[in-house]
A tleap script that builds the chain and sets N, CA, C and O, in Angstrom:
source leaprc.protein.ff14SB
mol = sequence {
  NMET SER LYS LEU LYS SER LEU VAL VAL LEU
  LEU THR ILE PHE SER ILE PRO SER GLY ILE
  PHE ALA PHE GLN PRO LEU PHE ASP THR TRP
  ILE SER TYR ASP VAL GLY SER GLU PRO PHE
  SER ILE VAL VAL SER ASP LEU ASP GLY ASP
  GLY ASP LEU ASP LEU ALA VAL THR ASN SER
  GLY LEU PHE PHE ASP GLN ASP THR SER ILE
  SER VAL LEU MET ASN LYS GLY ASP GLY THR
  PHE ALA ASP LYS VAL ASP TYR ARG ALA GLY
  ALA ARG PRO ILE PHE VAL VAL ALA THR ASP
  VAL ASP GLY ASP GLY LYS GLN ASP LEU VAL
  THR SER ASN TYR LYS SER ASN THR VAL SER
  VAL LEU LYS ASN ASN GLY CASN
}
set mol.1.N position { 62.892 204.806 108.663 }
set mol.1.CA position { 64.209 203.547 107.632 }
set mol.1.C position { 64.951 202.829 107.521 }
set mol.1.O position { 64.908 201.918 106.694 }
set mol.2.N position { 66.108 203.087 108.554 }
set mol.2.CA position { 67.178 202.327 108.235 }
set mol.2.C position { 66.951 200.796 108.518 }
set mol.2.O position { 67.680 200.020 107.899 }
set mol.3.N position { 66.115 200.330 109.296 }
set mol.3.CA position { 65.846 199.153 109.695 }
set mol.3.C position { 64.842 198.605 107.959 }
set mol.3.O position { 65.009 197.553 107.342 }
set mol.4.N position { 64.409 199.117 107.803 }
set mol.4.CA position { 63.611 198.487 106.241 }
set mol.4.C position { 64.680 198.231 105.720 }
set mol.4.O position { 64.604 197.140 105.155 }
set mol.5.N position { 66.183 198.940 105.565 }
set mol.5.CA position { 67.411 198.465 104.495 }
set mol.5.C position { 67.446 197.422 105.119 }
set mol.5.O position { 67.013 196.343 104.716 }
set mol.6.N position { 68.008 197.657 106.250 }
set mol.6.CA position { 68.405 195.911 106.709 }
set mol.6.C position { 66.996 195.013 106.533 }
set mol.6.O position { 67.084 194.117 105.693 }
set mol.7.N position { 66.353 195.079 106.877 }
set mol.7.CA position { 65.747 193.518 106.426 }
set mol.7.C position { 65.521 192.984 105.264 }
set mol.7.O position { 65.392 191.782 105.030 }
set mol.8.N position { 65.414 194.865 103.667 }
set mol.8.CA position { 65.386 194.081 102.685 }
set mol.8.C position { 66.545 193.661 101.879 }
set mol.8.O position { 66.445 193.046 100.817 }
set mol.9.N position { 67.715 194.042 102.465 }
set mol.9.CA position { 69.112 193.464 102.658 }
set mol.9.C position { 69.253 192.280 103.162 }
set mol.9.O position { 69.581 191.366 102.404 }
set mol.10.N position { 69.021 192.008 104.658 }
set mol.10.CA position { 68.852 190.472 104.653 }
set mol.10.C position { 67.663 189.815 104.302 }
set mol.10.O position { 67.161 189.021 105.098 }
set mol.11.N position { 67.183 190.025 103.290 }
set mol.11.CA position { 65.663 189.635 102.373 }
set mol.11.C position { 66.545 188.685 101.547 }
set mol.11.O position { 66.925 187.518 101.642 }
set mol.12.N position { 66.705 189.750 100.663 }
set mol.12.CA position { 68.104 189.960 99.079 }
set mol.12.C position { 68.588 188.685 99.464 }
set mol.12.O position { 68.260 187.702 98.799 }
set mol.13.N position { 69.662 188.525 100.905 }
set mol.13.CA position { 70.388 187.675 101.018 }
set mol.13.C position { 70.256 186.326 100.761 }
set mol.13.O position { 70.863 185.520 100.056 }
set mol.14.N position { 69.094 186.271 101.683 }
set mol.14.CA position { 68.743 185.155 102.164 }
set mol.14.C position { 67.518 184.390 100.820 }
set mol.14.O position { 67.275 183.203 101.038 }
set mol.15.N position { 66.971 184.862 99.841 }
set mol.15.CA position { 66.537 185.013 99.068 }
set mol.15.C position { 67.923 183.983 97.359 }
set mol.15.O position { 67.909 182.953 96.684 }
set mol.16.N position { 68.727 185.122 97.523 }
set mol.16.CA position { 69.853 184.418 96.824 }
set mol.16.C position { 69.929 182.461 96.263 }
set mol.16.O position { 70.391 181.826 97.211 }
set mol.17.N position { 69.726 181.883 95.517 }
set mol.17.CA position { 69.687 180.654 95.537 }
set mol.17.C position { 71.364 180.334 95.839 }
set mol.17.O position { 72.182 181.110 95.345 }
set mol.18.N position { 71.755 179.380 96.513 }
set mol.18.CA position { 72.794 178.442 97.394 }
set mol.18.C position { 73.902 178.400 95.926 }
set mol.18.O position { 75.066 178.656 95.618 }
set mol.19.N position { 72.776 177.952 95.399 }
set mol.19.CA position { 74.087 177.689 94.117 }
set mol.19.C position { 75.229 178.533 93.519 }
set mol.19.O position { 76.353 178.213 93.135 }
set mol.20.N position { 74.693 179.513 93.554 }
set mol.20.CA position { 74.862 180.835 93.172 }
set mol.20.C position { 76.690 180.817 93.743 }
set mol.20.O position { 77.687 180.935 93.031 }
set mol.21.N position { 76.640 180.693 94.715 }
set mol.21.CA position { 78.346 180.542 95.465 }
set mol.21.C position { 78.860 179.234 96.301 }
set mol.21.O position { 79.554 179.163 97.315 }
set mol.22.N position { 78.295 178.297 95.545 }
set mol.22.CA position { 78.714 177.116 95.272 }
set mol.22.C position { 80.267 176.961 94.468 }
set mol.22.O position { 80.012 177.431 93.360 }
set mol.23.N position { 81.304 176.668 94.456 }
set mol.23.CA position { 82.490 176.889 93.624 }
set mol.23.C position { 83.309 175.479 93.770 }
set mol.23.O position { 83.370 175.010 94.907 }
set mol.24.N position { 83.715 175.023 93.085 }
set mol.24.CA position { 83.906 173.366 92.657 }
set mol.24.C position { 85.907 173.280 93.149 }
set mol.24.O position { 86.587 174.096 92.527 }
set mol.25.N position { 86.489 172.595 93.907 }
set mol.25.CA position { 87.663 172.707 94.746 }
set mol.25.C position { 88.381 172.358 93.359 }
set mol.25.O position { 88.101 171.614 92.419 }
set mol.26.N position { 89.639 173.402 93.714 }
set mol.26.CA position { 90.992 172.639 92.832 }
set mol.26.C position { 91.625 172.131 92.755 }
set mol.26.O position { 92.515 172.038 91.909 }
set mol.27.N position { 91.222 171.199 94.293 }
set mol.27.CA position { 91.910 169.946 94.714 }
set mol.27.C position { 91.118 169.330 94.878 }
set mol.27.O position { 90.455 169.809 95.798 }
set mol.28.N position { 90.300 167.590 94.181 }
set mol.28.CA position { 90.146 166.433 94.945 }
set mol.28.C position { 90.591 165.415 95.059 }
set mol.28.O position { 90.002 164.487 95.614 }
set mol.29.N position { 92.069 165.322 94.420 }
set mol.29.CA position { 92.441 163.917 95.120 }
set mol.29.C position { 93.511 163.872 95.954 }
set mol.29.O position { 93.584 164.942 96.559 }
set mol.30.N position { 94.476 163.028 96.295 }
set mol.30.CA position { 95.817 163.044 96.608 }
set mol.30.C position { 96.626 161.429 96.615 }
set mol.30.O position { 96.257 160.314 96.984 }
set mol.31.N position { 97.505 161.800 96.195 }
set mol.31.CA position { 98.530 160.330 96.055 }
set mol.31.C position { 100.175 161.018 97.064 }
set mol.31.O position { 100.776 162.087 96.954 }
set mol.32.N position { 100.364 160.064 97.781 }
set mol.32.CA position { 100.990 159.700 98.767 }
set mol.32.C position { 102.419 159.078 98.060 }
set mol.32.O position { 102.447 157.991 97.483 }
set mol.33.N position { 103.559 159.954 98.213 }
set mol.33.CA position { 104.651 159.376 97.891 }
set mol.33.C position { 105.232 158.604 99.238 }
set mol.33.O position { 104.641 158.799 100.300 }
set mol.34.N position { 106.434 157.694 99.201 }
set mol.34.CA position { 107.037 157.410 100.447 }
set mol.34.C position { 108.066 158.203 99.718 }
set mol.34.O position { 108.286 158.329 98.514 }
set mol.35.N position { 109.001 159.025 101.460 }
set mol.35.CA position { 110.322 159.920 100.993 }
set mol.35.C position { 111.283 158.726 102.895 }
set mol.35.O position { 110.991 157.633 103.382 }
set mol.36.N position { 112.357 159.779 103.276 }
set mol.36.CA position { 113.352 159.446 104.431 }
set mol.36.C position { 112.385 160.080 105.926 }
set mol.36.O position { 111.420 160.835 106.044 }
set mol.37.N position { 112.860 159.657 106.456 }
set mol.37.CA position { 112.973 160.083 108.418 }
set mol.37.C position { 112.691 161.129 107.516 }
set mol.37.O position { 112.981 161.267 106.327 }
set mol.38.N position { 111.785 162.162 108.670 }
set mol.38.CA position { 111.042 163.141 108.502 }
set mol.38.C position { 111.589 164.255 107.979 }
set mol.38.O position { 112.523 164.915 108.433 }
set mol.39.N position { 110.477 164.565 106.253 }
set mol.39.CA position { 110.435 165.215 105.315 }
set mol.39.C position { 111.395 166.722 106.191 }
set mol.39.O position { 112.157 166.618 107.153 }
set mol.40.N position { 111.153 167.527 105.726 }
set mol.40.CA position { 111.536 169.101 105.965 }
set mol.40.C position { 111.561 170.227 105.352 }
set mol.40.O position { 111.225 171.328 105.786 }
set mol.41.N position { 112.140 169.825 103.887 }
set mol.41.CA position { 111.691 170.677 102.847 }
set mol.41.C position { 111.786 169.713 101.361 }
set mol.41.O position { 112.088 168.596 100.941 }
set mol.42.N position { 111.296 171.031 100.952 }
set mol.42.CA position { 111.164 170.075 98.789 }
set mol.42.C position { 111.288 171.803 98.184 }
set mol.42.O position { 111.164 172.974 98.543 }
set mol.43.N position { 111.655 170.858 96.914 }
set mol.43.CA position { 111.815 171.801 96.054 }
set mol.43.C position { 111.990 171.011 94.659 }
set mol.43.O position { 112.649 170.021 94.341 }
set mol.44.N position { 110.988 172.003 93.860 }
set mol.44.CA position { 110.692 171.047 92.110 }
set mol.44.C position { 111.524 171.841 91.479 }
set mol.44.O position { 111.687 173.060 91.440 }
set mol.45.N position { 112.338 170.351 90.680 }
set mol.45.CA position { 112.857 171.702 89.911 }
set mol.45.C position { 113.080 170.385 88.429 }
set mol.45.O position { 112.584 169.264 88.534 }
set mol.46.N position { 113.785 170.763 87.327 }
set mol.46.CA position { 113.568 169.778 86.673 }
set mol.46.C position { 115.136 168.664 86.184 }
set mol.46.O position { 115.612 168.539 85.056 }
set mol.47.N position { 115.643 167.971 87.564 }
set mol.47.CA position { 116.500 167.480 87.662 }
set mol.47.C position { 116.787 166.858 86.627 }
set mol.47.O position { 117.806 166.272 86.992 }
set mol.48.N position { 116.549 166.454 85.195 }
set mol.48.CA position { 117.172 165.497 84.368 }
set mol.48.C position { 116.809 165.501 82.868 }
set mol.48.O position { 116.853 164.676 81.956 }
set mol.49.N position { 116.295 167.241 83.057 }
set mol.49.CA position { 116.534 168.102 81.463 }
set mol.49.C position { 114.866 167.364 80.991 }
set mol.49.O position { 114.534 167.759 79.873 }
set mol.50.N position { 114.129 166.681 81.456 }
set mol.50.CA position { 113.289 165.831 80.522 }
set mol.50.C position { 112.015 166.953 79.802 }
set mol.50.O position { 111.376 166.799 78.761 }
set mol.51.N position { 111.963 168.151 80.865 }
set mol.51.CA position { 111.028 169.493 80.690 }
set mol.51.C position { 109.532 168.753 82.018 }
set mol.51.O position { 108.434 169.283 82.183 }
set mol.52.N position { 109.909 167.805 82.538 }
set mol.52.CA position { 108.838 167.397 83.525 }
set mol.52.C position { 109.526 167.711 84.762 }
set mol.52.O position { 110.645 167.225 84.923 }
set mol.53.N position { 108.851 168.705 85.969 }
set mol.53.CA position { 109.029 169.123 86.875 }
set mol.53.C position { 109.761 167.583 88.001 }
set mol.53.O position { 109.158 166.518 88.134 }
set mol.54.N position { 111.004 167.877 88.589 }
set mol.54.CA position { 110.937 166.509 89.752 }
set mol.54.C position { 110.809 166.753 90.793 }
set mol.54.O position { 110.403 167.910 90.901 }
set mol.55.N position { 111.019 165.970 92.285 }
set mol.55.CA position { 110.968 167.161 93.297 }
set mol.55.C position { 112.295 165.890 94.264 }
set mol.55.O position { 112.361 164.662 94.193 }
set mol.56.N position { 112.980 166.682 94.910 }
set mol.56.CA position { 113.577 166.746 96.185 }
set mol.56.C position { 112.777 167.224 97.659 }
set mol.56.O position { 112.030 168.128 98.035 }
set mol.57.N position { 113.617 165.686 98.369 }
set mol.57.CA position { 113.425 166.033 100.107 }
set mol.57.C position { 113.714 166.340 101.000 }
set mol.57.O position { 113.505 165.499 101.874 }
set mol.58.N position { 114.101 167.119 101.286 }
set mol.58.CA position { 115.605 166.601 102.441 }
set mol.58.C position { 114.737 166.004 103.622 }
set mol.58.O position { 113.818 166.685 104.078 }
set mol.59.N position { 115.051 164.553 104.204 }
set mol.59.CA position { 114.719 164.237 105.586 }
set mol.59.C position { 116.041 164.438 106.449 }
set mol.59.O position { 117.215 164.119 106.260 }
set mol.60.N position { 115.528 164.944 107.234 }
set mol.60.CA position { 116.369 165.603 108.520 }
set mol.60.C position { 116.243 164.465 109.847 }
set mol.60.O position { 116.574 164.903 110.950 }
set mol.61.N position { 115.992 163.697 109.800 }
set mol.61.CA position { 115.468 162.660 111.086 }
set mol.61.C position { 116.713 163.484 111.708 }
set mol.61.O position { 117.911 163.226 111.823 }
set mol.62.N position { 115.576 165.037 112.203 }
set mol.62.CA position { 115.499 165.605 113.445 }
set mol.62.C position { 116.013 165.916 114.601 }
set mol.62.O position { 116.914 166.463 115.237 }
set mol.63.N position { 114.157 164.790 114.579 }
set mol.63.CA position { 113.986 164.406 115.484 }
set mol.63.C position { 113.806 162.869 117.036 }
set mol.63.O position { 113.473 162.532 118.172 }
set mol.64.N position { 114.369 162.559 115.724 }
set mol.64.CA position { 113.995 160.896 115.870 }
set mol.64.C position { 116.021 160.270 115.679 }
set mol.64.O position { 116.384 159.124 115.943 }
set mol.65.N position { 117.014 161.456 115.155 }
set mol.65.CA position { 117.976 160.483 115.039 }
set mol.65.C position { 118.610 159.819 114.392 }
set mol.65.O position { 119.718 159.303 114.536 }
set mol.66.N position { 117.452 159.818 113.178 }
set mol.66.CA position { 117.324 158.765 111.820 }
set mol.66.C position { 118.346 159.312 111.229 }
set mol.66.O position { 118.721 160.482 111.306 }
set mol.67.N position { 118.990 158.064 110.372 }
set mol.67.CA position { 119.209 158.556 108.987 }
set mol.67.C position { 118.886 159.516 108.282 }
set mol.67.O position { 117.730 159.629 107.875 }
set mol.68.N position { 119.984 160.533 107.952 }
set mol.68.CA position { 119.388 161.420 106.682 }
set mol.68.C position { 119.809 161.687 105.294 }
set mol.68.O position { 120.881 161.584 104.699 }
set mol.69.N position { 118.655 162.050 104.980 }
set mol.69.CA position { 119.274 161.786 103.353 }
set mol.69.C position { 118.445 162.672 102.155 }
set mol.69.O position { 117.326 163.176 102.257 }
set mol.70.N position { 119.301 162.691 101.073 }
set mol.70.CA position { 117.520 163.800 100.227 }
set mol.70.C position { 117.074 162.766 99.533 }
set mol.70.O position { 117.757 161.743 99.499 }
set mol.71.N position { 116.087 162.827 98.987 }
set mol.71.CA position { 114.779 162.193 98.867 }
set mol.71.C position { 115.060 162.521 96.948 }
set mol.71.O position { 115.182 163.707 96.642 }
set mol.72.N position { 115.114 161.818 96.185 }
set mol.72.CA position { 115.219 162.221 94.696 }
set mol.72.C position { 114.261 161.220 94.181 }
set mol.72.O position { 114.419 160.000 94.221 }
set mol.73.N position { 112.368 162.421 93.264 }
set mol.73.CA position { 111.722 161.444 93.017 }
set mol.73.C position { 111.076 162.012 91.427 }
set mol.73.O position { 110.316 162.972 91.305 }
set mol.74.N position { 111.514 161.287 90.478 }
set mol.74.CA position { 111.375 161.325 89.282 }
set mol.74.C position { 110.107 161.190 88.745 }
set mol.74.O position { 109.439 160.164 88.870 }
set mol.75.N position { 109.759 162.149 88.173 }
set mol.75.CA position { 108.307 162.199 87.202 }
set mol.75.C position { 108.238 161.467 86.444 }
set mol.75.O position { 109.264 161.383 85.769 }
set mol.76.N position { 107.672 160.994 86.251 }
set mol.76.CA position { 107.475 159.912 85.049 }
set mol.76.C position { 106.731 160.471 83.827 }
set mol.76.O position { 106.574 159.738 82.851 }
set mol.77.N position { 106.348 161.508 83.829 }
set mol.77.CA position { 105.833 161.961 82.675 }
set mol.77.C position { 104.104 162.556 82.420 }
set mol.77.O position { 103.709 163.381 81.596 }
set mol.78.N position { 103.373 161.839 83.388 }
set mol.78.CA position { 102.132 161.831 83.797 }
set mol.78.C position { 101.617 162.365 84.785 }
set mol.78.O position { 100.446 162.066 85.022 }
set mol.79.N position { 102.030 162.932 85.316 }
set mol.79.CA position { 101.296 163.454 86.862 }
set mol.79.C position { 102.391 162.503 88.081 }
set mol.79.O position { 102.716 162.833 89.221 }
set mol.80.N position { 102.653 161.596 87.509 }
set mol.80.CA position { 103.102 160.613 89.000 }
set mol.80.C position { 104.451 160.458 89.225 }
set mol.80.O position { 105.016 160.478 88.131 }
set mol.81.N position { 105.068 160.343 89.935 }
set mol.81.CA position { 106.822 160.358 90.311 }
set mol.81.C position { 107.248 158.703 90.723 }
set mol.81.O position { 106.504 157.901 91.288 }
set mol.82.N position { 108.374 158.513 90.357 }
set mol.82.CA position { 109.266 157.042 90.439 }
set mol.82.C position { 109.058 157.145 91.669 }
set mol.82.O position { 108.568 158.158 92.166 }
set mol.83.N position { 109.660 155.332 92.836 }
set mol.83.CA position { 109.812 155.745 93.702 }
set mol.83.C position { 111.432 156.534 94.077 }
set mol.83.O position { 112.450 156.855 93.463 }
set mol.84.N position { 110.907 156.585 95.440 }
set mol.84.CA position { 112.571 157.603 95.751 }
set mol.84.C position { 113.782 157.492 95.415 }
set mol.84.O position { 114.071 156.397 95.897 }
set mol.85.N position { 114.642 157.858 94.941 }
set mol.85.CA position { 116.212 157.577 95.378 }
set mol.85.C position { 116.678 157.945 96.433 }
set mol.85.O position { 116.081 158.995 96.672 }
set mol.86.N position { 117.652 157.673 97.548 }
set mol.86.CA position { 117.996 158.535 98.689 }
set mol.86.C position { 119.804 159.083 98.355 }
set mol.86.O position { 120.583 158.130 98.330 }
set mol.87.N position { 120.222 159.994 98.198 }
set mol.87.CA position { 121.231 160.543 98.771 }
set mol.87.C position { 121.787 160.494 100.026 }
set mol.87.O position { 121.258 160.822 101.088 }
set mol.88.N position { 122.861 160.074 99.837 }
set mol.88.CA position { 123.843 160.852 101.478 }
set mol.88.C position { 124.125 163.094 101.261 }
set mol.88.O position { 124.279 164.015 100.459 }
set mol.89.N position { 124.046 162.852 102.189 }
set mol.89.CA position { 123.648 164.602 102.110 }
set mol.89.C position { 124.583 164.999 103.668 }
set mol.89.O position { 125.345 164.097 104.016 }
set mol.90.N position { 124.562 165.825 104.263 }
set mol.90.CA position { 125.355 166.394 105.524 }
set mol.90.C position { 124.746 165.462 106.214 }
set mol.90.O position { 124.114 164.519 105.738 }
set mol.91.N position { 124.986 165.794 107.778 }
set mol.91.CA position { 124.565 165.598 109.210 }
set mol.91.C position { 122.735 166.099 109.308 }
set mol.91.O position { 122.555 167.272 109.637 }
set mol.92.N position { 121.720 165.412 109.089 }
set mol.92.CA position { 120.487 166.700 108.747 }
set mol.92.C position { 119.713 167.207 107.692 }
set mol.92.O position { 118.645 167.788 107.886 }
set mol.93.N position { 120.197 167.017 106.599 }
set mol.93.CA position { 119.717 168.247 106.347 }
set mol.93.C position { 118.744 168.791 106.096 }
set mol.93.O position { 117.888 167.990 105.717 }
set mol.94.N position { 118.254 170.292 106.119 }
set mol.94.CA position { 117.435 170.875 106.592 }
set mol.94.C position { 116.475 171.674 105.494 }
set mol.94.O position { 115.297 171.338 105.373 }
set mol.95.N position { 117.003 172.670 104.761 }
set mol.95.CA position { 116.726 172.952 103.285 }
set mol.95.C position { 117.828 172.537 102.034 }
set mol.95.O position { 119.055 172.603 101.949 }
set mol.96.N position { 116.862 172.128 101.213 }
set mol.96.CA position { 117.379 172.172 99.716 }
set mol.96.C position { 117.369 173.330 99.162 }
set mol.96.O position { 116.868 174.273 99.774 }
set mol.97.N position { 118.154 173.578 97.347 }
set mol.97.CA position { 117.724 174.427 96.754 }
set mol.97.C position { 118.178 173.652 95.715 }
set mol.97.O position { 119.224 173.033 95.912 }
set mol.98.N position { 117.505 173.524 94.411 }
set mol.98.CA position { 118.101 173.891 92.994 }
set mol.98.C position { 118.704 174.627 91.624 }
set mol.98.O position { 118.063 175.239 90.769 }
set mol.99.N position { 120.234 174.359 91.688 }
set mol.99.CA position { 120.640 175.387 90.616 }
set mol.99.C position { 121.606 174.914 90.077 }
set mol.99.O position { 122.029 173.939 90.698 }
set mol.100.N position { 122.473 175.290 88.700 }
set mol.100.CA position { 123.272 174.994 88.227 }
set mol.100.C position { 124.182 175.733 89.228 }
set mol.100.O position { 124.149 176.921 89.550 }
set mol.101.N position { 125.208 174.504 89.749 }
set mol.101.CA position { 126.562 175.219 90.089 }
set mol.101.C position { 127.625 175.089 90.034 }
set mol.101.O position { 128.388 175.752 90.736 }
set mol.102.N position { 128.202 173.794 88.805 }
set mol.102.CA position { 129.113 174.270 87.843 }
set mol.102.C position { 128.934 174.998 86.893 }
set mol.102.O position { 129.767 175.836 86.549 }
set mol.103.N position { 127.634 174.779 86.203 }
set mol.103.CA position { 127.851 175.852 85.106 }
set mol.103.C position { 127.205 174.581 83.276 }
set mol.103.O position { 126.998 174.899 82.105 }
set mol.104.N position { 127.136 173.358 83.951 }
set mol.104.CA position { 127.420 173.302 82.990 }
set mol.104.C position { 125.860 172.184 82.530 }
set mol.104.O position { 125.870 171.005 82.176 }
set mol.105.N position { 124.748 173.057 82.705 }
set mol.105.CA position { 123.284 173.160 82.808 }
set mol.105.C position { 122.299 172.215 83.536 }
set mol.105.O position { 121.072 172.128 83.598 }
set mol.106.N position { 123.285 171.587 84.030 }
set mol.106.CA position { 121.875 170.429 84.890 }
set mol.106.C position { 122.048 171.094 86.291 }
set mol.106.O position { 123.121 171.525 86.712 }
set mol.107.N position { 120.916 171.123 86.929 }
set mol.107.CA position { 119.984 171.411 88.046 }
set mol.107.C position { 120.833 170.623 88.946 }
set mol.107.O position { 120.500 169.460 89.169 }
set mol.108.N position { 121.966 171.144 89.532 }
set mol.108.CA position { 122.493 170.382 91.240 }
set mol.108.C position { 121.471 170.480 91.871 }
set mol.108.O position { 120.313 170.637 91.483 }
set mol.109.N position { 122.223 170.314 93.643 }
set mol.109.CA position { 121.194 170.240 94.289 }
set mol.109.C position { 122.190 170.240 95.731 }
set mol.109.O position { 123.087 169.446 96.014 }
set mol.110.N position { 121.681 171.440 96.530 }
set mol.110.CA position { 122.123 172.029 97.461 }
set mol.110.C position { 121.573 171.669 98.880 }
set mol.110.O position { 120.374 171.548 99.127 }
set mol.111.N position { 122.784 171.482 99.960 }
set mol.111.CA position { 121.649 171.431 101.125 }
set mol.111.C position { 122.443 172.368 102.183 }
set mol.111.O position { 123.660 172.547 102.135 }
set mol.112.N position { 121.483 172.998 103.243 }
set mol.112.CA position { 121.895 173.153 104.801 }
set mol.112.C position { 121.638 172.061 105.421 }
set mol.112.O position { 120.626 171.376 105.269 }
set mol.113.N position { 122.767 171.799 106.328 }
set mol.113.CA position { 123.043 171.085 107.096 }
set mol.113.C position { 122.558 171.288 108.709 }
set mol.113.O position { 123.550 171.872 109.146 }
set mol.114.N position { 122.044 171.215 109.340 }
set mol.114.CA position { 121.644 171.340 110.771 }
set mol.114.C position { 122.868 171.236 111.758 }
set mol.114.O position { 123.555 172.171 112.170 }
set mol.115.N position { 123.015 169.632 112.106 }
set mol.115.CA position { 124.061 169.210 112.901 }
set mol.115.C position { 125.244 169.296 112.690 }
set mol.115.O position { 126.008 169.548 113.621 }
set mol.116.N position { 125.855 169.042 110.969 }
set mol.116.CA position { 126.771 169.353 111.086 }
set mol.116.C position { 127.752 170.877 110.644 }
set mol.116.O position { 128.943 171.128 110.465 }
set mol.117.N position { 126.607 171.550 110.613 }
set mol.117.CA position { 127.014 173.326 110.314 }
set mol.117.C position { 127.962 173.108 108.851 }
set mol.117.O position { 129.102 173.574 108.861 }
set mol.118.N position { 127.593 172.580 107.930 }
set mol.118.CA position { 127.926 172.699 106.655 }
set mol.118.C position { 126.689 172.671 105.507 }
set mol.118.O position { 125.566 172.435 105.953 }
set mol.119.N position { 126.779 172.820 104.551 }
set mol.119.CA position { 126.355 172.442 103.131 }
set mol.119.C position { 126.754 171.111 102.157 }
set mol.119.O position { 127.789 170.458 102.026 }
set mol.120.N position { 125.972 171.070 101.800 }
set mol.120.CA position { 126.173 169.661 100.510 }
set mol.120.C position { 126.166 170.363 99.301 }
set mol.120.O position { 125.825 171.510 99.010 }
set mol.121.N position { 126.677 169.301 98.577 }
set mol.121.CA position { 126.492 169.934 96.982 }
set mol.121.C position { 126.729 168.720 96.405 }
set mol.121.O position { 127.726 167.997 96.389 }
set mol.122.N position { 124.966 168.564 95.646 }
set mol.122.CA position { 124.600 167.438 95.440 }
set mol.122.C position { 125.079 167.172 93.842 }
set mol.122.O position { 124.002 166.893 93.313 }
set mol.123.N position { 126.392 167.088 92.491 }
set mol.123.CA position { 126.323 167.466 91.633 }
set mol.123.C position { 125.626 166.071 90.513 }
set mol.123.O position { 125.719 164.845 90.580 }
set mol.124.N position { 124.949 166.988 89.561 }
set mol.124.CA position { 123.691 166.425 89.093 }
set mol.124.C position { 124.788 165.540 87.571 }
set mol.124.O position { 125.334 166.365 86.838 }
set mol.125.N position { 124.963 164.459 87.312 }
set mol.125.CA position { 126.017 164.186 86.543 }
set mol.125.C position { 124.938 163.166 85.854 }
set mol.125.O position { 125.019 161.956 86.063 }
set mol.126.N position { 124.176 163.589 85.228 }
set mol.126.CA position { 123.146 163.567 83.949 }
set mol.126.C position { 122.589 162.255 84.035 }
set mol.126.O position { 122.441 161.849 82.882 }
set mol.127.N position { 122.226 161.435 84.835 }
set mol.127.CA position { 121.565 160.229 84.883 }
set mol.127.C position { 120.667 159.565 85.864 }
set mol.127.O position { 120.212 158.446 85.626 }
savepdb mol mol.pdb
quit
């Protein structure tokens, strides 16, 4: 009896139309944006206060001893980002967070810097 049940289950599975389990992918395309040397971490935040989420990326230069910086890509409001603007930080910034450090209502960037054993605070001046 259990062999018959197994056979019925198998026949049922194989008789289901393949389209029932088909799904549409969530992501069907991607866009690449240039940043600095060896990007390591990213934060998504509204850096310019326009309601659109912008990107800040640490460029660690960790393996090839490149110049290190934070690349900021401003959201154009249409789902794309402007070219990067690089800001200096400590030696080999690894992680970045966005928070209002000075209480002025603008998101600042704070990085931890691997090689210099420091943190950098990039205060947002609003432009």
